[in-house]
N, C-alpha and C positions, 0 to 999 in steps of 0.2 A: 164877475165884473167884466165889462166889455169896453174896449177902446175903439171909438169911432172917429174917423177923420172925414170931414165933409168940406166942400167948396161952395159955400152959399153965394159967394160973389166971385166972378172970375179972378184968379190970382190971390185969393184970400182963403187960406185953409185953417179950419178950426177943429180942434180935438175935443172930444167929450168922453168922460168916463161914466158909464151907466151900469147900475146894478141890474142883474138879470134874474129871471125866474128859473125854475128847474129845467126848463127847455132851452135856456140860453137866450131868451128874448129880452130885450131891454125893457125895464119897468120904471126906473127912476134915475134921474141924472144925479150923480154923486159929485162931479166936478166938471168944469168947462174951462176952456182956454180963456184967460183974461183978455187976450187980443189975438187977432189972426196972425198966422205965419205966412211968409211969402212963397213957401213951397210945401208940397205934400210931405216930403222927407223931413223938413224942419218941424212940421206939426206932429208927425209921427214920433220923432225923437222926443219932443217936449211932452207929448201925451204918454209915451212909454216911461219917461222919467217920473211924471206925476203918478202914474199907476204904481211904479216901484215904491215911491215914497208912501203912498196910501197903503200898500200891502204891508210894508214894514211897520206901519203904525198900528195895524190890526193885531189884536192878541192872538197868540198861537192857539190852534185848536187843541182841545183836551185829548190826551191819549185815549185810544179805544180800549 
């Protein structure tokens, strides 16, 4: 999973959570910010929170 923060319009920062392939390249959007944030830091914090919530909701990997 990858967290991306972009500024599509000056002063509007949007986070996106993307699933990645084995090489770490984004392949599919998992979640996106419902609305832009006013700063990069705010978008990063909101995206990090969303990533943590998503990861906690995933089942734990089976022991090897």
